[in-house]
PLY file of the C-alpha trace (Angstrom):
ply
format ascii 1.0
element vertex 145
property float x
property float y
property float z
element edge 144
property int vertex1
property int vertex2
end_header
-15.41 147.26 81.40
-15.30 143.85 79.82
-13.06 145.03 77.52
-10.98 146.37 80.01
-11.10 142.83 81.69
-9.98 141.33 78.40
-7.69 143.81 77.62
-6.03 142.96 80.51
-6.23 139.46 80.54
-4.60 140.04 76.93
-1.54 141.22 78.12
-1.49 139.39 81.26
-1.63 136.72 78.66
1.15 138.33 76.52
3.93 138.82 79.43
3.22 135.29 80.57
4.35 134.07 76.80
6.95 136.06 76.27
8.47 135.59 79.62
8.96 131.82 78.75
9.77 132.52 75.55
12.75 134.87 77.12
13.23 132.10 79.87
13.73 128.74 76.55
16.86 130.38 75.46
17.86 132.38 72.13
15.33 131.76 68.76
15.76 132.75 65.68
14.13 136.47 65.48
12.61 137.11 62.51
10.48 140.47 63.19
11.20 143.60 63.37
9.97 146.59 65.63
10.17 150.26 64.16
11.22 153.08 66.57
11.42 156.78 65.02
13.71 158.89 67.13
14.87 162.77 66.76
18.46 162.58 66.33
18.81 163.91 69.88
16.76 160.96 71.01
19.12 158.31 68.88
22.07 160.68 70.29
21.06 159.63 73.71
19.69 156.49 73.18
23.22 154.97 72.00
24.67 156.95 74.73
23.06 155.46 77.08
23.37 151.97 75.55
27.23 152.39 75.12
27.14 153.46 79.07
24.77 150.12 80.01
28.09 147.87 78.18
26.12 147.29 74.60
27.48 147.63 71.54
24.47 147.39 69.48
21.61 149.82 69.88
18.76 147.45 69.14
20.39 145.00 71.25
20.09 147.42 74.45
16.51 148.88 72.91
15.89 144.54 73.76
17.11 144.06 77.00
15.53 148.11 78.64
11.49 146.70 77.20
12.34 142.83 78.50
13.35 144.61 81.60
10.66 146.68 81.86
8.22 144.63 80.40
9.57 141.34 82.39
11.14 142.34 85.06
14.65 140.86 84.39
17.74 143.09 84.09
20.95 141.82 82.01
23.83 142.07 84.32
25.81 145.34 83.37
29.17 144.78 81.34
30.87 148.21 82.00
30.38 151.80 82.05
31.57 154.73 80.46
31.57 158.66 81.08
28.33 160.59 79.09
31.62 162.40 77.24
33.09 158.80 75.99
30.00 157.35 75.04
29.18 160.32 72.90
32.77 160.12 71.38
32.09 156.23 70.89
28.99 156.61 69.24
30.61 159.45 66.91
33.76 157.42 65.75
31.07 154.32 65.28
29.10 156.56 62.78
32.39 158.74 61.38
33.88 154.85 60.62
30.10 153.60 59.66
30.65 156.02 56.67
33.94 155.42 56.14
33.09 151.68 55.40
30.45 152.34 53.39
32.43 154.56 51.15
35.46 152.27 50.95
32.37 149.67 49.91
31.41 152.11 47.40
35.18 152.42 45.83
35.44 148.60 46.04
32.43 148.18 43.92
32.97 150.63 41.53
36.73 149.57 41.00
35.97 146.04 40.58
33.52 146.82 37.80
35.32 149.33 35.94
34.12 152.12 36.87
36.39 154.15 38.22
38.06 157.01 35.94
41.41 157.45 35.81
41.98 160.47 37.80
39.92 159.36 40.69
42.04 155.64 40.69
45.18 158.26 40.91
43.97 160.22 43.81
43.15 156.98 45.46
46.12 155.45 45.05
48.54 158.73 46.10
45.94 159.37 49.32
45.45 156.09 50.41
48.57 156.35 52.88
46.86 159.22 54.65
43.09 157.49 54.58
44.44 154.25 56.52
46.18 156.29 59.11
42.93 158.03 59.75
41.21 155.09 60.07
43.84 153.40 62.78
43.49 156.94 64.85
40.15 156.65 64.73
40.14 152.57 65.36
43.27 153.48 68.42
40.89 156.42 69.53
37.68 153.68 70.34
40.09 151.14 71.82
41.44 153.98 74.28
37.99 155.34 75.12
36.40 151.59 75.76
38.76 150.29 77.78
0 1
1 2
2 3
3 4
4 5
5 6
6 7
7 8
8 9
9 10
10 11
11 12
12 13
13 14
14 15
15 16
16 17
17 18
18 19
19 20
20 21
21 22
22 23
23 24
24 25
25 26
26 27
27 28
28 29
29 30
30 31
31 32
32 33
33 34
34 35
35 36
36 37
37 38
38 39
39 40
40 41
41 42
42 43
43 44
44 45
45 46
46 47
47 48
48 49
49 50
50 51
51 52
52 53
53 54
54 55
55 56
56 57
57 58
58 59
59 60
60 61
61 62
62 63
63 64
64 65
65 66
66 67
67 68
68 69
69 70
70 71
71 72
72 73
73 74
74 75
75 76
76 77
77 78
78 79
79 80
80 81
81 82
82 83
83 84
84 85
85 86
86 87
87 88
88 89
89 90
90 91
91 92
92 93
93 94
94 95
95 96
96 97
97 98
98 99
99 100
100 101
101 102
102 103
103 104
104 105
105 106
106 107
107 108
108 109
109 110
110 111
111 112
112 113
113 114
114 115
115 116
116 117
117 118
118 119
119 120
120 121
121 122
122 123
123 124
124 125
125 126
126 127
127 128
128 129
129 130
130 131
131 132
132 133
133 134
134 135
135 136
136 137
137 138
138 139
139 140
140 141
141 142
142 143
143 144
């Protein structure tokens, strides 16, 4: 019983402190909390975040935790359909992969590590890559309204 009472008091104290910290305004975030998800769970979370108007999954998780724990809810920004949210998430992931690849290519080119045949291929096909990226960006703009 004593352990239950002290545990309840500790949670109440933590909630009060968290509520005061949340009311105090933005502070530098220096702590990380990791959550492991299956691919299906991640897709569902991303879709829900987008449907709630969030572009960053971490911000959505933080806001949902604050809403559930402290009873505070951020006003809803915009809503997209579940299908659109899933397409947005997939496009964002694809564009992130493209960005990572482009960064690796730029690093290799700048360090002189790109063989001539690969450099020639990149130069020849760059307009097609740019068009593909532009189509993805246009589709994202259309979905997000």
